[in-house]
N, C-alpha and C positions, 0 to 999 in steps of 0.2 A: 585275522588278528588285528587290532586297530594297536599301531605305535603311533610314540608321542609326537613325532613329528607328522602323523597323520592328525592327531587332536588337536594341534594345533592350527589347519585348518580352518577356517572359517569362511563360509558361504559368503560372494560380495553381494553385497546389498543391491535391490534391483533399485534403483534410481527413482522408476517412476512408480514404486509401491508407498502409496501416502496414508496417512491414518484419515479417519471419515472425520471430516469438522461440520457435519451439518447439522451437530446439537450445537455448537458453540453460536455464542451470541456476540456481532460484529457491533464497537461501537466507530461513526466516524466522526470525529473532531472537525471542526472546520465542514460539518454537512449540510449549510446551507449556501457553501458556495460551489461553482459549476464542477468542479471534478468530485468535490465531496459530495455532492448530491447524486451524479452521477454513477457514481461506486455503491452506494445507496441502494440507489435503484436497481442497479444489474444484480447486488447480493440478495437485495430481498425478492427480486423477480425469479431468482434460481433457488428460494426457498430457504434463507438464510435468515433468522430473526437479527434484525437492523437497527442499533440506535443513531438518533443523530442530534450531534452535540454542535452545541452554540454558545457564545459569551453571555447571549440573552436568549432566555429557555422558551420566550415567545416565540423569537423567532423560528428555532427549532420546532417548535409543537405544531407551525404555521405551514413548515416546508414538509415536515412528517405527514400531514392532511394532505400534503397538494399530493404528496405522491404514492399515498395509499398503502397497501400490500403490507400492510402491518408491522409499517415502520412508526416508530416513537420517538417522539421528539425532547430531550431534556437539556437543561445546563451541562456546560462541559465536566462539571466534577461530578456529577451524577451520571453522564454517559459513562464518565471512566470507570467507575465505581461497579457500574451494574453491566461491563461486558468484561467477555474472555481474550477478544484481540480487540486492540485499540486503533484504527487508523490514523494518521494523522497528516488533514489534508488541509492545514490552515495556509494562510499567506506565511511566504517565507519572511516578510516583515516583524511577523506576530508570533514568529516559532519559536524563539526562543523564551521569550515572553511567558508565553502560553504553557511552554510544558513546566518551566520552573516553578508555577503556581498549580498544577497538576502533580508534582514529584511524590506526593503521596498515594494520590488515590491511581498512579499510575504502577506504582510498586509489585512486582509481582507479574503484573501482566506482559502480555507477547504485546509489543507495541511495533507495528510497520509506517515508518515515517517514507511518504510518498513525495515529501515537498523539494521543488528545485529552485535551487536559488539563482536567481535569473536578474539581468540589469536591462534594461530597453534604451535605446536612442536612435538617433534618424537610422542609422544602419540596420537596426533590428534588433534581433534579440540576441546576449550573450553571456556566456556563465561566470557567476562569481564562484569566488572561493572560499568558504567560512576561515575563521581561524584555526578550526578544529579540522581542516579538511575538507567537511561536505557537511549537509543537513544532517543523515544519519548520525554520521560523527558526535556531530554536536546532540542531536537527542541523545546519543547512549554517554557523553556526558555530565547532561543534564538528569539523566534517568539511571544513577548507577543500580538501582533496586530492580529496574524492569532486564527484560530480553528485548532487546531493541533489534529488527530487523530492517529493508530497505526495499521497497517495491512498488510496480503501480505509477511508475514514474510517466509510463511512455502513452496511455491514453488519451486519446481524445474523450474533452468532454462533452462534444457537439454527440458523438456517437453513442456516446453511454448514455447519454439522456433521451436519446431516438427512439420513442417505441414501433417506430418502423422497421427500423436495425433487428434481425432477430440475433446475430452473431458478431461478437467482435472480432476481427480478423488479426489476432496479435500474440505475440509470446509476451510476457509479464517475465522482467529481470528480479530476481529475487536473492539477496545478499544476507548472510548475516554470518555471527560467530558459532550458531550451534546447530547441527543437524536437523534436528527435533524441532528445530524453531523451523529451520528454514522450508523442511518439510510440510509442517501446517502452514506454511503461506503460500504454497505451492500449490497444497491442493486447495484451498481458498481462490485462488486465483481460477483454476481448473472446473471450478464451480459455477463460473460465466462460458457460456456455449462460445465456442471459439476461442477463448482465452487456453494460454497454456502456461504454467510455473516454469522457469528455468533455471536455476542454478546459477548464480554470476559470481559467487568471491564471497569475501570475507567484505566488511564496514569497510575497509582500508579502500576499497575497491569501486565503494559509492558515488566521488567525483564525479570520474566518467560517466556514469552511469545518467544521473544527475543532467550531467553538462549536454547530455546529447539532444535534451529536449529543445535548446536552443537553435539545433541543429534540423532537426525535427520542424519547428517551427516555420524557419526557412525554406526547407522544402514544401509546408503546406500553401503557403505563400506564393509560391512560386508556380505551382500546379493546380493552386486550389483546390486540396484534397484535405483527408484527413489522417495522414500517416503512421503505421505504427511500425512496428520491429517483429522477423520472423529469423529464429535461428535455426540455420541449417543443418542438416547431417547428423543430427540427433533425436 
């Protein structure tokens, strides 16, 4: 006989049980830049339908043709309209302006911000702190009708774009407000061989994740490497 106490017990969700995202269209804003091109290449190579977005449709088409793998190139607005998931990989100095211009096209979309606010001087890279707290929080403020997450910050553009590299040995820190959204992004990261999406908290924790890239740049320069991250014991 089932008691009311037993009825209240719900089995814990497996943290590695993710939805099937293979049929989703992924748009990459800033897809003509190094990081955007690398992500587009890896996701398309994994079988994802990918659209590259750029301010100039001609640049996007040229980059898409160069990459192949069925990737399309469109202007940013059309890329946002046609995509189910939109990765924001634009330079930090164009981040706010780009998102403000695409608020309508990105409404209702799952947005993945991977922008790192960084400054550079003679001592190397250092983290900047946006007024909102982080690039991801700025995106959430500018896109109130979108579902904003943060991920893909710590990836080497060199490794992503190198066809000789079969697997990208790294974890992807994923942040967001709703588990359903972060699960989708984790599943997307897991489509790339060698990569694993790991939940890392809500968007209020995005600043330290974005900032860590400055440390990785320093490590890469010292060791002449393409450092990534692995989270242990999970």
